C-alpha positions as CSV (number, residue, x, y, z in Angstrom):
1,X,-1.9,20.1,-3.3
2,X,-0.7,16.6,-4.0
3,X,2.2,16.4,-6.4
4,X,3.1,13.4,-8.6
5,X,5.9,12.3,-6.2
6,X,3.4,12.2,-3.4
7,X,1.7,9.2,-5.0
8,X,4.8,7.1,-4.6
9,X,5.3,4.8,-1.6
10,X,8.8,3.3,-1.5
11,X,8.9,0.0,0.4
12,X,12.0,-0.4,2.6
13,X,12.2,-4.1,2.0
14,X,15.8,-4.4,3.0
15,X,17.6,-6.5,5.6
16,X,19.5,-3.9,7.6
17,X,18.9,-0.6,9.4
18,X,21.9,0.9,7.6
19,X,20.6,0.1,4.2
20,X,17.1,1.3,5.1
21,X,18.4,4.7,6.3
22,X,20.5,5.1,3.2
23,X,17.4,4.8,1.0
24,X,15.5,7.2,3.3
25,X,18.2,9.8,2.9
26,X,18.5,9.2,-0.8
27,X,14.7,9.3,-1.6
28,X,13.1,11.4,1.1
29,X,12.5,14.2,-1.4
30,X,11.5,12.0,-4.3
31,X,8.7,10.0,-2.8
32,X,5.6,10.7,-0.7
33,X,6.0,7.9,1.9
34,X,8.2,5.0,2.9
35,X,6.6,1.6,3.7
36,X,8.0,-0.1,6.7
37,X,7.0,-3.8,6.5
38,X,7.3,-6.8,8.7
39,X,10.9,-7.7,8.0
40,X,12.3,-4.2,8.7
41,X,10.1,-3.6,11.7
42,X,11.2,-6.9,13.3
43,X,14.8,-5.9,12.9
44,X,14.6,-2.2,13.7
45,X,11.2,-1.6,15.4
46,X,9.7,1.8,16.1
47,X,13.1,3.5,15.8
48,X,12.9,3.3,12.0
49,X,9.5,5.0,11.9
50,X,10.9,7.8,14.1
51,X,13.9,8.1,11.8
52,X,11.8,8.6,8.8
53,X,9.6,11.1,10.5
54,X,12.7,13.0,11.6
55,X,13.4,13.8,7.9
56,X,10.3,16.0,8.0
57,X,9.6,15.3,4.3
58,X,8.1,11.8,3.6
59,X,5.4,10.0,5.7
60,X,5.3,6.4,6.9
61,X,3.0,3.6,5.9
62,X,3.4,0.9,8.6
63,X,2.6,-2.2,6.7
64,X,2.4,-4.9,9.4
65,X,-0.8,-6.5,8.1
66,X,-2.2,-7.0,11.6
67,X,-4.3,-10.2,11.9
68,X,-5.4,-11.3,15.3
69,X,-8.3,-11.2,17.8
70,X,-9.9,-7.7,18.0
71,X,-8.4,-7.0,21.5
72,X,-4.9,-7.7,20.4
73,X,-5.3,-5.7,17.1
74,X,-6.7,-2.8,19.2
75,X,-3.7,-2.7,21.5
76,X,-1.3,-3.0,18.6
77,X,-3.0,-0.1,16.7
78,X,-2.8,2.1,19.8
79,X,0.9,1.6,19.8
80,X,1.1,2.4,16.1
81,X,-0.6,5.7,16.8
82,X,2.2,6.6,19.2
83,X,4.8,6.0,16.4
84,X,3.4,8.7,14.2
85,X,2.6,6.6,11.1
86,X,0.3,8.1,8.5
87,X,-1.1,4.8,7.3
88,X,-1.2,1.2,8.8
89,X,-2.5,-2.0,7.4
90,X,-4.8,-4.7,8.8
91,X,-5.9,-7.9,7.0
92,X,-9.6,-7.9,6.2
93,X,-9.6,-11.6,7.2
94,X,-12.7,-13.3,8.5
95,X,-13.9,-11.0,11.3
96,X,-15.1,-7.4,10.7
97,X,-14.8,-6.8,14.4
98,X,-11.0,-6.9,14.0
99,X,-11.2,-4.1,11.5
100,X,-13.6,-2.1,13.7
101,X,-11.2,-2.5,16.7
102,X,-8.3,-1.2,14.6
103,X,-10.3,1.8,13.4
104,X,-11.5,2.6,16.9
105,X,-8.0,2.4,18.4
106,X,-6.6,4.6,15.6
107,X,-8.7,7.5,16.9
108,X,-8.6,9.0,13.5
109,X,-4.9,9.7,13.8
110,X,-3.8,6.9,11.5
111,X,-5.5,5.8,8.3
112,X,-6.4,2.2,8.6
113,X,-6.1,0.2,5.3
114,X,-7.7,-3.2,4.8
115,X,-5.6,-5.8,3.0
116,X,-7.9,-7.4,0.5
117,X,-6.0,-10.0,-1.6
118,X,-2.2,-9.9,-1.9
119,X,-0.9,-9.2,-5.4
120,X,1.2,-12.3,-5.2
121,X,-1.9,-14.5,-5.0
122,X,-3.3,-16.1,-8.1
123,X,-6.7,-17.8,-8.9
124,X,-5.1,-21.1,-8.3
125,X,-3.9,-20.0,-4.8
126,X,-7.4,-18.8,-3.9
127,X,-9.0,-22.1,-5.1
128,X,-6.5,-24.1,-3.1
129,X,-7.3,-22.1,0.0
130,X,-10.9,-23.4,-0.2
131,X,-12.8,-20.3,-1.3
132,X,-16.0,-20.6,-3.3
133,X,-15.6,-21.4,-7.0
134,X,-16.9,-18.0,-8.1
135,X,-14.5,-16.1,-5.9
136,X,-11.5,-18.3,-6.9
137,X,-12.4,-17.9,-10.6
138,X,-12.5,-14.1,-10.3
139,X,-10.3,-12.6,-7.6
140,X,-11.8,-9.2,-8.1
141,X,-15.0,-10.5,-6.5
142,X,-13.2,-11.4,-3.3
143,X,-11.4,-8.0,-3.4
144,X,-14.7,-6.1,-3.6
145,X,-16.2,-8.3,-0.9
146,X,-13.4,-7.5,1.5
147,X,-13.3,-3.8,0.5
148,X,-17.0,-3.7,1.4
149,X,-16.1,-5.1,4.8
150,X,-13.4,-2.5,5.3
151,X,-15.7,0.3,4.3
152,X,-18.4,-0.8,6.7
153,X,-15.8,-1.0,9.5
154,X,-14.8,2.6,9.0
155,X,-11.4,2.0,7.3
156,X,-9.8,4.8,5.4
157,X,-9.3,2.5,2.4
158,X,-7.8,-0.7,1.2
159,X,-4.8,-2.2,-0.4
160,X,-5.5,-3.9,-3.7
161,X,-4.0,-4.5,-7.2
162,X,-4.5,-2.0,-9.9
163,X,-6.9,-4.4,-11.6
164,X,-9.6,-3.7,-9.0
165,X,-9.1,0.0,-8.4
166,X,-11.7,1.3,-10.7
167,X,-14.4,-1.0,-9.4
168,X,-13.6,-0.1,-5.8
169,X,-13.8,3.6,-6.5
170,X,-17.1,3.2,-8.3
171,X,-18.6,1.1,-5.5
172,X,-17.3,3.1,-2.5
173,X,-16.5,6.6,-3.7
174,X,-13.5,8.7,-4.5
175,X,-12.7,9.5,-0.8
176,X,-12.2,5.8,0.0
177,X,-8.4,5.4,-0.4
178,X,-6.8,2.8,-2.6
179,X,-3.2,1.9,-2.2
180,X,-1.8,-0.2,-5.1
181,X,1.2,-2.5,-4.9
182,X,2.6,-4.4,-7.8
183,X,3.4,-1.3,-9.9
184,X,5.7,-2.0,-12.8
185,X,6.6,0.8,-15.3
186,X,6.8,-0.4,-18.9
187,X,10.5,0.2,-18.9
188,X,10.9,-2.2,-16.0
189,X,8.8,-5.0,-17.6
190,X,11.7,-7.4,-17.4
191,X,11.8,-7.4,-13.7
192,X,11.3,-10.9,-12.2
193,X,9.6,-11.2,-8.8
194,X,6.6,-12.7,-7.0
195,X,4.1,-10.1,-8.0
196,X,1.5,-11.5,-10.4
197,X,-1.3,-8.9,-10.7
198,X,0.7,-5.9,-11.9
199,X,0.0,-2.6,-13.7
200,X,1.9,0.5,-14.8
201,X,2.0,3.7,-12.8
202,X,-0.1,5.5,-15.4
203,X,-2.7,2.7,-15.5
204,X,-3.1,2.8,-11.7
205,X,-3.5,6.5,-11.5
206,X,-5.9,6.7,-14.4
207,X,-8.0,3.9,-12.6
208,X,-8.1,6.1,-9.5
209,X,-5.3,4.8,-7.2
210,X,-4.3,7.3,-4.5
211,X,-0.9,5.8,-3.7
212,X,1.4,3.4,-5.6
213,X,3.8,1.1,-3.9
214,X,6.9,1.0,-6.2
215,X,9.9,-1.0,-5.0
216,X,12.1,-2.9,-7.3
217,X,11.9,-0.5,-10.3
218,X,13.4,2.2,-8.1
219,X,15.6,0.1,-5.8
220,X,17.2,-1.9,-8.7
221,X,17.8,1.1,-10.9
222,X,21.4,2.3,-11.4
223,X,20.1,5.7,-10.2
224,X,17.2,5.3,-7.8
225,X,16.5,9.0,-7.6
226,X,16.3,9.3,-11.3
227,X,14.0,6.2,-11.5
228,X,11.7,7.8,-8.9
229,X,11.6,11.0,-10.8
230,X,10.8,9.1,-14.0
231,X,7.9,7.4,-12.3
232,X,6.7,10.7,-11.0
233,X,6.8,12.1,-14.5
234,X,4.6,9.2,-15.7
235,X,2.1,9.9,-12.9
236,X,2.0,13.6,-13.8
237,X,1.3,12.8,-17.4
238,X,-1.5,10.4,-16.4
239,X,-3.0,13.1,-14.2
240,X,-3.0,15.6,-17.1
241,X,-4.7,13.1,-19.4
242,X,-7.4,12.6,-16.8
243,X,-8.0,16.4,-16.5
244,X,-8.2,16.6,-20.3
245,X,-10.7,13.8,-20.6
């Protein structure tokens, strides 16, 4: 059974292997997964994924946001399967064949997540990128359109902000995974960063999020383990309120 801590994905957005391993050892029993992104993967490669798996506790979300021609994405995903990652991300982009290639190459051994719209992106950014006026005015429309593409391609789920979770679950079902970045507990509201579309852990869980990417509120805390525990407690309380309702 999934426990509150299993919702938490901690992003290893750090510059060195030493620092990343320190967080893995510190938080392995406090979070469900570690996210290995582009920066850390470029510096440390597959070895970091193997190190996390060697703890035998938390899983790996390999967040490389693949975006290339289908053949290249297929070969990259085949390599990811060998690493033992639980989840991996691919940009929804312009071509559904790219998503289909990733899903096919995963062989069902890695959950492929479609990246919809990054939580750092605003309506102004979407308009400047040349999208239709209705999509720029309401980013949730673009998110849902891309989620539909991911679902049709056979993806396990998508990555999106907490603002779109409920609509995605309604449209594509409870089994379609939703991973939500941009999580900011109320007690960490003063955090300054590049995330624009943010929600609290409780809001995300009550909307239907399956996993929450929580970085700065844990990493910047005086006691990261205590911060992770506090977030897990919030998630647990939100779960209970859902059961009661």
